[in-house]
mmCIF file of the N, C-alpha and C atoms, coordinates in Angstrom:
data_MODEL
# 
_entry.id   MODEL 
# 
loop_
_atom_site.group_PDB 
_atom_site.id 
_atom_site.type_symbol 
_atom_site.label_atom_id 
_atom_site.label_alt_id 
_atom_site.label_comp_id 
_atom_site.label_asym_id 
_atom_site.label_entity_id 
_atom_site.label_seq_id 
_atom_site.pdbx_PDB_ins_code 
_atom_site.Cartn_x 
_atom_site.Cartn_y 
_atom_site.Cartn_z 
_atom_site.occupancy 
_atom_site.B_iso_or_equiv 
_atom_site.pdbx_formal_charge 
_atom_site.auth_seq_id 
_atom_site.auth_comp_id 
_atom_site.auth_asym_id 
_atom_site.auth_atom_id 
_atom_site.pdbx_PDB_model_num 
ATOM 1   N N  . MET A 1 1  ? 12.861  24.562  11.342 1.00 0.00 ? 1  MET A N  1 
ATOM 2   C CA . MET A 1 1  ? 12.874  23.201  10.904 1.00 0.00 ? 1  MET A CA 1 
ATOM 3   C C  . MET A 1 1  ? 12.363  23.137  9.660  1.00 0.00 ? 1  MET A C  1 
ATOM 4   N N  . SER A 1 2  ? 13.272  22.634  8.791  1.00 0.00 ? 2  SER A N  1 
ATOM 5   C CA . SER A 1 2  ? 12.830  22.571  7.280  1.00 0.00 ? 2  SER A CA 1 
ATOM 6   C C  . SER A 1 2  ? 12.523  20.893  7.082  1.00 0.00 ? 2  SER A C  1 
ATOM 7   N N  . ALA A 1 3  ? 12.018  20.822  5.945  1.00 0.00 ? 3  ALA A N  1 
ATOM 8   C CA . ALA A 1 3  ? 11.323  19.599  5.615  1.00 0.00 ? 3  ALA A CA 1 
ATOM 9   C C  . ALA A 1 3  ? 12.342  18.563  5.541  1.00 0.00 ? 3  ALA A C  1 
ATOM 10  N N  . GLU A 1 4  ? 13.616  18.993  5.212  1.00 0.00 ? 4  GLU A N  1 
ATOM 11  C CA . GLU A 1 4  ? 14.650  17.898  5.333  1.00 0.00 ? 4  GLU A CA 1 
ATOM 12  C C  . GLU A 1 4  ? 15.045  17.340  6.606  1.00 0.00 ? 4  GLU A C  1 
ATOM 13  N N  . ASP A 1 5  ? 14.730  18.052  7.627  1.00 0.00 ? 5  ASP A N  1 
ATOM 14  C CA . ASP A 1 5  ? 15.206  17.604  9.210  1.00 0.00 ? 5  ASP A CA 1 
ATOM 15  C C  . ASP A 1 5  ? 13.861  16.778  9.342  1.00 0.00 ? 5  ASP A C  1 
ATOM 16  N N  . GLY A 1 6  ? 12.803  16.435  8.753  1.00 0.00 ? 6  GLY A N  1 
ATOM 17  C CA . GLY A 1 6  ? 11.970  15.740  9.567  1.00 0.00 ? 6  GLY A CA 1 
ATOM 18  C C  . GLY A 1 6  ? 11.688  14.273  8.997  1.00 0.00 ? 6  GLY A C  1 
ATOM 19  N N  . LEU A 1 7  ? 10.708  13.615  9.283  1.00 0.00 ? 7  LEU A N  1 
ATOM 20  C CA . LEU A 1 7  ? 10.497  12.294  9.074  1.00 0.00 ? 7  LEU A CA 1 
ATOM 21  C C  . LEU A 1 7  ? 10.408  11.959  7.405  1.00 0.00 ? 7  LEU A C  1 
ATOM 22  N N  . SER A 1 8  ? 11.195  10.878  7.165  1.00 0.00 ? 8  SER A N  1 
ATOM 23  C CA . SER A 1 8  ? 10.862  10.467  5.608  1.00 0.00 ? 8  SER A CA 1 
ATOM 24  C C  . SER A 1 8  ? 9.461   10.071  5.437  1.00 0.00 ? 8  SER A C  1 
ATOM 25  N N  . ARG A 1 9  ? 9.025   9.889   4.377  1.00 0.00 ? 9  ARG A N  1 
ATOM 26  C CA . ARG A 1 9  ? 7.697   9.499   4.010  1.00 0.00 ? 9  ARG A CA 1 
ATOM 27  C C  . ARG A 1 9  ? 7.431   7.878   4.409  1.00 0.00 ? 9  ARG A C  1 
ATOM 28  N N  . ALA A 1 10 ? 8.447   7.278   4.432  1.00 0.00 ? 10 ALA A N  1 
ATOM 29  C CA . ALA A 1 10 ? 8.439   5.958   4.763  1.00 0.00 ? 10 ALA A CA 1 
ATOM 30  C C  . ALA A 1 10 ? 8.223   5.803   6.425  1.00 0.00 ? 10 ALA A C  1 
ATOM 31  N N  . GLU A 1 11 ? 9.042   6.702   7.017  1.00 0.00 ? 11 GLU A N  1 
ATOM 32  C CA . GLU A 1 11 ? 8.908   6.710   8.481  1.00 0.00 ? 11 GLU A CA 1 
ATOM 33  C C  . GLU A 1 11 ? 7.488   7.302   8.895  1.00 0.00 ? 11 GLU A C  1 
ATOM 34  N N  . ILE A 1 12 ? 6.984   8.088   8.298  1.00 0.00 ? 12 ILE A N  1 
ATOM 35  C CA . ILE A 1 12 ? 5.504   8.632   8.513  1.00 0.00 ? 12 ILE A CA 1 
ATOM 36  C C  . ILE A 1 12 ? 4.548   7.509   8.299  1.00 0.00 ? 12 ILE A C  1 
ATOM 37  N N  . THR A 1 13 ? 4.608   7.029   7.099  1.00 0.00 ? 13 THR A N  1 
ATOM 38  C CA . THR A 1 13 ? 3.494   5.889   7.108  1.00 0.00 ? 13 THR A CA 1 
ATOM 39  C C  . THR A 1 13 ? 3.838   4.487   8.009  1.00 0.00 ? 13 THR A C  1 
ATOM 40  N N  . ASP A 1 14 ? 5.103   4.344   8.182  1.00 0.00 ? 14 ASP A N  1 
ATOM 41  C CA . ASP A 1 14 ? 5.284   3.273   9.232  1.00 0.00 ? 14 ASP A CA 1 
ATOM 42  C C  . ASP A 1 14 ? 4.734   3.588   10.556 1.00 0.00 ? 14 ASP A C  1 
ATOM 43  N N  . ARG A 1 15 ? 4.830   4.752   11.038 1.00 0.00 ? 15 ARG A N  1 
ATOM 44  C CA . ARG A 1 15 ? 4.315   5.031   12.362 1.00 0.00 ? 15 ARG A CA 1 
ATOM 45  C C  . ARG A 1 15 ? 2.924   5.400   12.520 1.00 0.00 ? 15 ARG A C  1 
ATOM 46  N N  . ILE A 1 16 ? 2.256   5.734   11.364 1.00 0.00 ? 16 ILE A N  1 
ATOM 47  C CA . ILE A 1 16 ? 0.909   5.712   11.294 1.00 0.00 ? 16 ILE A CA 1 
ATOM 48  C C  . ILE A 1 16 ? 0.152   4.317   11.323 1.00 0.00 ? 16 ILE A C  1 
ATOM 49  N N  . ALA A 1 17 ? 0.912   3.504   10.440 1.00 0.00 ? 17 ALA A N  1 
ATOM 50  C CA . ALA A 1 17 ? 0.368   1.979   10.406 1.00 0.00 ? 17 ALA A CA 1 
ATOM 51  C C  . ALA A 1 17 ? 0.471   1.666   11.779 1.00 0.00 ? 17 ALA A C  1 
ATOM 52  N N  . ARG A 1 18 ? 1.556   1.525   12.470 1.00 0.00 ? 18 ARG A N  1 
ATOM 53  C CA . ARG A 1 18 ? 1.783   0.971   13.947 1.00 0.00 ? 18 ARG A CA 1 
ATOM 54  C C  . ARG A 1 18 ? 0.800   1.785   14.935 1.00 0.00 ? 18 ARG A C  1 
ATOM 55  N N  . ALA A 1 19 ? 0.331   3.131   14.811 1.00 0.00 ? 19 ALA A N  1 
ATOM 56  C CA . ALA A 1 19 ? -0.631  3.647   15.410 1.00 0.00 ? 19 ALA A CA 1 
ATOM 57  C C  . ALA A 1 19 ? -1.920  3.233   15.239 1.00 0.00 ? 19 ALA A C  1 
ATOM 58  N N  . ARG A 1 20 ? -2.316  2.897   14.091 1.00 0.00 ? 20 ARG A N  1 
ATOM 59  C CA . ARG A 1 20 ? -3.551  2.213   13.605 1.00 0.00 ? 20 ARG A CA 1 
ATOM 60  C C  . ARG A 1 20 ? -3.674  1.019   14.108 1.00 0.00 ? 20 ARG A C  1 
ATOM 61  N N  . SER A 1 21 ? -2.800  0.200   14.277 1.00 0.00 ? 21 SER A N  1 
ATOM 62  C CA . SER A 1 21 ? -2.901  -1.078  14.670 1.00 0.00 ? 21 SER A CA 1 
ATOM 63  C C  . SER A 1 21 ? -3.195  -1.197  16.138 1.00 0.00 ? 21 SER A C  1 
ATOM 64  N N  . LEU A 1 22 ? -2.504  -0.281  16.965 1.00 0.00 ? 22 LEU A N  1 
ATOM 65  C CA . LEU A 1 22 ? -2.933  -0.034  18.574 1.00 0.00 ? 22 LEU A CA 1 
ATOM 66  C C  . LEU A 1 22 ? -4.364  0.228   18.577 1.00 0.00 ? 22 LEU A C  1 
ATOM 67  N N  . ILE A 1 23 ? -4.732  1.406   17.696 1.00 0.00 ? 23 ILE A N  1 
ATOM 68  C CA . ILE A 1 23 ? -6.057  1.916   17.809 1.00 0.00 ? 23 ILE A CA 1 
ATOM 69  C C  . ILE A 1 23 ? -6.984  0.973   17.635 1.00 0.00 ? 23 ILE A C  1 
ATOM 70  N N  . GLN A 1 24 ? -6.759  -0.066  16.520 1.00 0.00 ? 24 GLN A N  1 
ATOM 71  C CA . GLN A 1 24 ? -7.737  -1.079  16.328 1.00 0.00 ? 24 GLN A CA 1 
ATOM 72  C C  . GLN A 1 24 ? -7.998  -1.930  17.317 1.00 0.00 ? 24 GLN A C  1 
ATOM 73  N N  . GLU A 1 25 ? -6.942  -2.237  17.981 1.00 0.00 ? 25 GLU A N  1 
ATOM 74  C CA . GLU A 1 25 ? -6.883  -3.023  19.114 1.00 0.00 ? 25 GLU A CA 1 
ATOM 75  C C  . GLU A 1 25 ? -7.951  -2.661  20.216 1.00 0.00 ? 25 GLU A C  1 
ATOM 76  N N  . VAL A 1 26 ? -7.598  -1.139  20.455 1.00 0.00 ? 26 VAL A N  1 
ATOM 77  C CA . VAL A 1 26 ? -8.546  -0.680  21.549 1.00 0.00 ? 26 VAL A CA 1 
ATOM 78  C C  . VAL A 1 26 ? -9.953  -0.456  20.991 1.00 0.00 ? 26 VAL A C  1 
ATOM 79  N N  . ARG A 1 27 ? -10.332 -0.126  19.797 1.00 0.00 ? 27 ARG A N  1 
ATOM 80  C CA . ARG A 1 27 ? -11.530 -0.201  19.212 1.00 0.00 ? 27 ARG A CA 1 
ATOM 81  C C  . ARG A 1 27 ? -12.349 -1.375  19.495 1.00 0.00 ? 27 ARG A C  1 
ATOM 82  N N  . ASP A 1 28 ? -11.509 -2.482  19.130 1.00 0.00 ? 28 ASP A N  1 
ATOM 83  C CA . ASP A 1 28 ? -12.181 -3.842  19.112 1.00 0.00 ? 28 ASP A CA 1 
ATOM 84  C C  . ASP A 1 28 ? -12.386 -4.581  20.460 1.00 0.00 ? 28 ASP A C  1 
ATOM 85  N N  . GLU A 1 29 ? -11.536 -3.960  21.503 1.00 0.00 ? 29 GLU A N  1 
ATOM 86  C CA . GLU A 1 29 ? -11.573 -4.765  22.691 1.00 0.00 ? 29 GLU A CA 1 
ATOM 87  C C  . GLU A 1 29 ? -12.004 -3.741  23.767 1.00 0.00 ? 29 GLU A C  1 
ATOM 88  N N  . ALA A 1 30 ? -12.291 -2.649  23.542 1.00 0.00 ? 30 ALA A N  1 
ATOM 89  C CA . ALA A 1 30 ? -12.685 -1.763  24.700 1.00 0.00 ? 30 ALA A CA 1 
ATOM 90  C C  . ALA A 1 30 ? -13.950 -2.080  25.269 1.00 0.00 ? 30 ALA A C  1 
ATOM 91  N N  . PRO A 1 31 ? -14.268 -2.266  26.461 1.00 0.00 ? 31 PRO A N  1 
ATOM 92  C CA . PRO A 1 31 ? -15.765 -2.539  26.954 1.00 0.00 ? 31 PRO A CA 1 
ATOM 93  C C  . PRO A 1 31 ? -16.408 -1.323  27.159 1.00 0.00 ? 31 PRO A C  1 
ATOM 94  N N  . ILE A 1 32 ? -15.913 -0.167  27.167 1.00 0.00 ? 32 ILE A N  1 
ATOM 95  C CA . ILE A 1 32 ? -16.598 1.202   27.190 1.00 0.00 ? 32 ILE A CA 1 
ATOM 96  C C  . ILE A 1 32 ? -16.877 1.645   25.928 1.00 0.00 ? 32 ILE A C  1 
ATOM 97  N N  . PRO A 1 33 ? -18.213 1.739   25.476 1.00 0.00 ? 33 PRO A N  1 
ATOM 98  C CA . PRO A 1 33 ? -18.696 2.160   24.109 1.00 0.00 ? 33 PRO A CA 1 
ATOM 99  C C  . PRO A 1 33 ? -18.131 3.518   23.488 1.00 0.00 ? 33 PRO A C  1 
ATOM 100 N N  . VAL A 1 34 ? -18.112 4.540   24.513 1.00 0.00 ? 34 VAL A N  1 
ATOM 101 C CA . VAL A 1 34 ? -17.392 5.873   24.203 1.00 0.00 ? 34 VAL A CA 1 
ATOM 102 C C  . VAL A 1 34 ? -16.038 5.616   23.795 1.00 0.00 ? 34 VAL A C  1 
ATOM 103 N N  . VAL A 1 35 ? -15.328 4.898   24.534 1.00 0.00 ? 35 VAL A N  1 
ATOM 104 C CA . VAL A 1 35 ? -13.778 4.791   24.223 1.00 0.00 ? 35 VAL A CA 1 
ATOM 105 C C  . VAL A 1 35 ? -13.634 3.916   22.746 1.00 0.00 ? 35 VAL A C  1 
ATOM 106 N N  . ALA A 1 36 ? -14.531 2.864   22.637 1.00 0.00 ? 36 ALA A N  1 
ATOM 107 C CA . ALA A 1 36 ? -14.476 2.244   21.243 1.00 0.00 ? 36 ALA A CA 1 
ATOM 108 C C  . ALA A 1 36 ? -14.841 3.049   20.077 1.00 0.00 ? 36 ALA A C  1 
ATOM 109 N N  . HIS A 1 37 ? -15.768 3.923   20.439 1.00 0.00 ? 37 HIS A N  1 
ATOM 110 C CA . HIS A 1 37 ? -16.151 4.995   19.248 1.00 0.00 ? 37 HIS A CA 1 
ATOM 111 C C  . HIS A 1 37 ? -15.062 5.851   18.944 1.00 0.00 ? 37 HIS A C  1 
ATOM 112 N N  . SER A 1 38 ? -14.580 6.388   20.046 1.00 0.00 ? 38 SER A N  1 
ATOM 113 C CA . SER A 1 38 ? -13.496 7.290   19.783 1.00 0.00 ? 38 SER A CA 1 
ATOM 114 C C  . SER A 1 38 ? -12.242 6.797   19.221 1.00 0.00 ? 38 SER A C  1 
ATOM 115 N N  . ALA A 1 39 ? -11.910 5.369   19.482 1.00 0.00 ? 39 ALA A N  1 
ATOM 116 C CA . ALA A 1 39 ? -10.825 4.885   18.715 1.00 0.00 ? 39 ALA A CA 1 
ATOM 117 C C  . ALA A 1 39 ? -11.161 4.566   17.415 1.00 0.00 ? 39 ALA A C  1 
ATOM 118 N N  . HIS A 1 40 ? -12.651 4.275   16.994 1.00 0.00 ? 40 HIS A N  1 
ATOM 119 C CA . HIS A 1 40 ? -12.811 4.099   15.755 1.00 0.00 ? 40 HIS A CA 1 
ATOM 120 C C  . HIS A 1 40 ? -12.802 5.522   14.841 1.00 0.00 ? 40 HIS A C  1 
ATOM 121 N N  . GLN A 1 41 ? -12.949 6.639   15.510 1.00 0.00 ? 41 GLN A N  1 
ATOM 122 C CA . GLN A 1 41 ? -12.811 7.947   14.877 1.00 0.00 ? 41 GLN A CA 1 
ATOM 123 C C  . GLN A 1 41 ? -11.289 8.207   14.680 1.00 0.00 ? 41 GLN A C  1 
ATOM 124 N N  . ALA A 1 42 ? -10.583 7.937   15.724 1.00 0.00 ? 42 ALA A N  1 
ATOM 125 C CA . ALA A 1 42 ? -9.029  7.869   15.480 1.00 0.00 ? 42 ALA A CA 1 
ATOM 126 C C  . ALA A 1 42 ? -8.541  7.181   14.347 1.00 0.00 ? 42 ALA A C  1 
ATOM 127 N N  . ASP A 1 43 ? -8.929  5.953   14.302 1.00 0.00 ? 43 ASP A N  1 
ATOM 128 C CA . ASP A 1 43 ? -8.559  5.147   12.987 1.00 0.00 ? 43 ASP A CA 1 
ATOM 129 C C  . ASP A 1 43 ? -9.005  5.725   11.774 1.00 0.00 ? 43 ASP A C  1 
ATOM 130 N N  . MET A 1 44 ? -10.210 6.589   11.811 1.00 0.00 ? 44 MET A N  1 
ATOM 131 C CA . MET A 1 44 ? -10.532 6.918   10.493 1.00 0.00 ? 44 MET A CA 1 
ATOM 132 C C  . MET A 1 44 ? -9.498  8.147   10.064 1.00 0.00 ? 44 MET A C  1 
ATOM 133 N N  . TYR A 1 45 ? -9.219  8.867   11.225 1.00 0.00 ? 45 TYR A N  1 
ATOM 134 C CA . TYR A 1 45 ? -8.214  9.877   10.978 1.00 0.00 ? 45 TYR A CA 1 
ATOM 135 C C  . TYR A 1 45 ? -6.860  9.367   10.413 1.00 0.00 ? 45 TYR A C  1 
ATOM 136 N N  . CYS A 1 46 ? -6.469  8.376   11.138 1.00 0.00 ? 46 CYS A N  1 
ATOM 137 C CA . CYS A 1 46 ? -5.221  7.907   10.560 1.00 0.00 ? 46 CYS A CA 1 
ATOM 138 C C  . CYS A 1 46 ? -5.288  7.180   9.130  1.00 0.00 ? 46 CYS A C  1 
ATOM 139 N N  . HIS A 1 47 ? -6.500  6.531   8.816  1.00 0.00 ? 47 HIS A N  1 
ATOM 140 C CA . HIS A 1 47 ? -6.603  6.110   7.437  1.00 0.00 ? 47 HIS A CA 1 
ATOM 141 C C  . HIS A 1 47 ? -6.793  7.345   6.348  1.00 0.00 ? 47 HIS A C  1 
ATOM 142 N N  . ARG A 1 48 ? -7.404  8.506   6.829  1.00 0.00 ? 48 ARG A N  1 
ATOM 143 C CA . ARG A 1 48 ? -7.376  9.668   6.110  1.00 0.00 ? 48 ARG A CA 1 
ATOM 144 C C  . ARG A 1 48 ? -5.950  10.192  5.807  1.00 0.00 ? 48 ARG A C  1 
ATOM 145 N N  . LEU A 1 49 ? -5.001  10.062  6.757  1.00 0.00 ? 49 LEU A N  1 
ATOM 146 C CA . LEU A 1 49 ? -3.550  10.492  6.727  1.00 0.00 ? 49 LEU A CA 1 
ATOM 147 C C  . LEU A 1 49 ? -2.780  9.477   5.742  1.00 0.00 ? 49 LEU A C  1 
ATOM 148 N N  . MET A 1 50 ? -3.049  8.283   5.688  1.00 0.00 ? 50 MET A N  1 
ATOM 149 C CA . MET A 1 50 ? -2.622  7.419   4.551  1.00 0.00 ? 50 MET A CA 1 
ATOM 150 C C  . MET A 1 50 ? -3.241  7.843   3.363  1.00 0.00 ? 50 MET A C  1 
ATOM 151 N N  . TRP A 1 51 ? -4.480  8.003   3.287  1.00 0.00 ? 51 TRP A N  1 
ATOM 152 C CA . TRP A 1 51 ? -4.997  8.364   2.051  1.00 0.00 ? 51 TRP A CA 1 
ATOM 153 C C  . TRP A 1 51 ? -4.187  9.443   1.310  1.00 0.00 ? 51 TRP A C  1 
ATOM 154 N N  . GLU A 1 52 ? -4.154  10.667  2.161  1.00 0.00 ? 52 GLU A N  1 
ATOM 155 C CA . GLU A 1 52 ? -3.427  11.907  1.869  1.00 0.00 ? 52 GLU A CA 1 
ATOM 156 C C  . GLU A 1 52 ? -1.968  11.584  1.200  1.00 0.00 ? 52 GLU A C  1 
ATOM 157 N N  . LEU A 1 53 ? -1.507  10.682  1.754  1.00 0.00 ? 53 LEU A N  1 
ATOM 158 C CA . LEU A 1 53 ? -0.089  10.248  1.274  1.00 0.00 ? 53 LEU A CA 1 
ATOM 159 C C  . LEU A 1 53 ? -0.114  9.313   0.159  1.00 0.00 ? 53 LEU A C  1 
ATOM 160 N N  . GLY A 1 54 ? -1.342  8.770   -0.211 1.00 0.00 ? 54 GLY A N  1 
ATOM 161 C CA . GLY A 1 54 ? -1.367  7.907   -1.502 1.00 0.00 ? 54 GLY A CA 1 
ATOM 162 C C  . GLY A 1 54 ? -1.197  6.468   -1.133 1.00 0.00 ? 54 GLY A C  1 
ATOM 163 N N  . GLU A 1 55 ? -1.290  6.324   0.349  1.00 0.00 ? 55 GLU A N  1 
ATOM 164 C CA . GLU A 1 55 ? -1.088  4.887   0.803  1.00 0.00 ? 55 GLU A CA 1 
ATOM 165 C C  . GLU A 1 55 ? -2.357  3.999   0.601  1.00 0.00 ? 55 GLU A C  1 
ATOM 166 N N  . GLU A 1 56 ? -3.600  4.735   0.818  1.00 0.00 ? 56 GLU A N  1 
ATOM 167 C CA . GLU A 1 56 ? -4.805  4.169   0.664  1.00 0.00 ? 56 GLU A CA 1 
ATOM 168 C C  . GLU A 1 56 ? -5.700  4.330   -0.664 1.00 0.00 ? 56 GLU A C  1 
ATOM 169 N N  . THR A 1 57 ? -6.540  3.412   -1.091 1.00 0.00 ? 57 THR A N  1 
ATOM 170 C CA . THR A 1 57 ? -7.353  3.794   -2.425 1.00 0.00 ? 57 THR A CA 1 
ATOM 171 C C  . THR A 1 57 ? -8.616  3.980   -1.966 1.00 0.00 ? 57 THR A C  1 
ATOM 172 N N  . ALA A 1 58 ? -9.159  3.435   -1.050 1.00 0.00 ? 58 ALA A N  1 
ATOM 173 C CA . ALA A 1 58 ? -10.536 3.386   -0.584 1.00 0.00 ? 58 ALA A CA 1 
ATOM 174 C C  . ALA A 1 58 ? -10.777 4.455   0.451  1.00 0.00 ? 58 ALA A C  1 
ATOM 175 N N  . ASN A 1 59 ? -12.119 5.027   0.323  1.00 0.00 ? 59 ASN A N  1 
ATOM 176 C CA . ASN A 1 59 ? -12.421 6.102   1.455  1.00 0.00 ? 59 ASN A CA 1 
ATOM 177 C C  . ASN A 1 59 ? -13.046 5.501   2.568  1.00 0.00 ? 59 ASN A C  1 
ATOM 178 N N  . THR A 1 60 ? -13.178 4.158   2.646  1.00 0.00 ? 60 THR A N  1 
ATOM 179 C CA . THR A 1 60 ? -14.144 3.516   3.794  1.00 0.00 ? 60 THR A CA 1 
ATOM 180 C C  . THR A 1 60 ? -13.102 2.613   4.566  1.00 0.00 ? 60 THR A C  1 
ATOM 181 N N  . PRO A 1 61 ? -12.634 2.933   5.668  1.00 0.00 ? 61 PRO A N  1 
ATOM 182 C CA . PRO A 1 61 ? -11.677 2.310   6.462  1.00 0.00 ? 61 PRO A CA 1 
ATOM 183 C C  . PRO A 1 61 ? -12.342 0.976   7.045  1.00 0.00 ? 61 PRO A C  1 
ATOM 184 N N  . GLU A 1 62 ? -13.809 1.211   7.218  1.00 0.00 ? 62 GLU A N  1 
ATOM 185 C CA . GLU A 1 62 ? -14.408 0.068   7.753  1.00 0.00 ? 62 GLU A CA 1 
ATOM 186 C C  . GLU A 1 62 ? -14.561 -1.150  7.124  1.00 0.00 ? 62 GLU A C  1 
ATOM 187 N N  . LEU A 1 63 ? -14.327 -0.968  5.729  1.00 0.00 ? 63 LEU A N  1 
ATOM 188 C CA . LEU A 1 63 ? -14.262 -2.169  4.963  1.00 0.00 ? 63 LEU A CA 1 
ATOM 189 C C  . LEU A 1 63 ? -12.833 -2.795  4.687  1.00 0.00 ? 63 LEU A C  1 
ATOM 190 N N  . GLU A 1 64 ? -11.767 -2.211  5.328  1.00 0.00 ? 64 GLU A N  1 
ATOM 191 C CA . GLU A 1 64 ? -10.515 -2.721  5.222  1.00 0.00 ? 64 GLU A CA 1 
ATOM 192 C C  . GLU A 1 64 ? -10.271 -3.901  6.178  1.00 0.00 ? 64 GLU A C  1 
ATOM 193 N N  . GLU A 1 65 ? -9.094  -4.540  5.898  1.00 0.00 ? 65 GLU A N  1 
ATOM 194 C CA . GLU A 1 65 ? -8.789  -5.698  6.859  1.00 0.00 ? 65 GLU A CA 1 
ATOM 195 C C  . GLU A 1 65 ? -7.842  -4.785  7.737  1.00 0.00 ? 65 GLU A C  1 
ATOM 196 N N  . PRO A 1 66 ? -7.867  -5.400  9.106  1.00 0.00 ? 66 PRO A N  1 
ATOM 197 C CA . PRO A 1 66 ? -6.960  -4.901  10.170 1.00 0.00 ? 66 PRO A CA 1 
ATOM 198 C C  . PRO A 1 66 ? -5.650  -4.669  9.662  1.00 0.00 ? 66 PRO A C  1 
ATOM 199 N N  . VAL A 1 67 ? -5.070  -3.428  10.184 1.00 0.00 ? 67 VAL A N  1 
ATOM 200 C CA . VAL A 1 67 ? -3.690  -3.295  9.822  1.00 0.00 ? 67 VAL A CA 1 
ATOM 201 C C  . VAL A 1 67 ? -2.722  -3.923  10.497 1.00 0.00 ? 67 VAL A C  1 
ATOM 202 N N  . ASP A 1 68 ? -1.849  -4.546  9.688  1.00 0.00 ? 68 ASP A N  1 
ATOM 203 C CA . ASP A 1 68 ? -0.651  -5.352  10.171 1.00 0.00 ? 68 ASP A CA 1 
ATOM 204 C C  . ASP A 1 68 ? 0.688   -4.362  10.407 1.00 0.00 ? 68 ASP A C  1 
ATOM 205 N N  . PRO A 1 69 ? 0.914   -3.894  11.547 1.00 0.00 ? 69 PRO A N  1 
ATOM 206 C CA . PRO A 1 69 ? 2.163   -3.155  11.642 1.00 0.00 ? 69 PRO A CA 1 
ATOM 207 C C  . PRO A 1 69 ? 3.639   -3.598  11.124 1.00 0.00 ? 69 PRO A C  1 
ATOM 208 N N  . GLU A 1 70 ? 3.581   -4.932  11.020 1.00 0.00 ? 70 GLU A N  1 
ATOM 209 C CA . GLU A 1 70 ? 4.869   -5.635  10.481 1.00 0.00 ? 70 GLU A CA 1 
ATOM 210 C C  . GLU A 1 70 ? 4.861   -5.785  8.836  1.00 0.00 ? 70 GLU A C  1 
ATOM 211 N N  . GLY A 1 71 ? 3.718   -5.369  8.190  1.00 0.00 ? 71 GLY A N  1 
ATOM 212 C CA . GLY A 1 71 ? 3.593   -5.649  6.962  1.00 0.00 ? 71 GLY A CA 1 
ATOM 213 C C  . GLY A 1 71 ? 3.702   -6.895  6.430  1.00 0.00 ? 71 GLY A C  1 
ATOM 214 N N  . ASP A 1 72 ? 3.101   -7.867  7.151  1.00 0.00 ? 72 ASP A N  1 
ATOM 215 C CA . ASP A 1 72 ? 3.019   -9.340  6.844  1.00 0.00 ? 72 ASP A CA 1 
ATOM 216 C C  . ASP A 1 72 ? 1.581   -9.307  6.137  1.00 0.00 ? 72 ASP A C  1 
ATOM 217 N N  . GLU A 1 73 ? 1.426   -10.344 5.207  1.00 0.00 ? 73 GLU A N  1 
ATOM 218 C CA . GLU A 1 73 ? 0.323   -10.303 4.741  1.00 0.00 ? 73 GLU A CA 1 
ATOM 219 C C  . GLU A 1 73 ? -0.486  -11.463 5.251  1.00 0.00 ? 73 GLU A C  1 
# 
């Protein structure tokens, strides 16, 4: 599989944003602390992916606003 056969940069960032939105819901609403903590870690990994792609400027996802997968402000 070549790089041309894969997802576009826009598709990648869109999917990561949608994943972060779902992960943040789990993190914020899970009644089980270990699940909430694991969701927090998953959100940090997704943040790092976005940072690697140049979509994030901060290194502290905890200080960000929740992700809106629709892109609405």
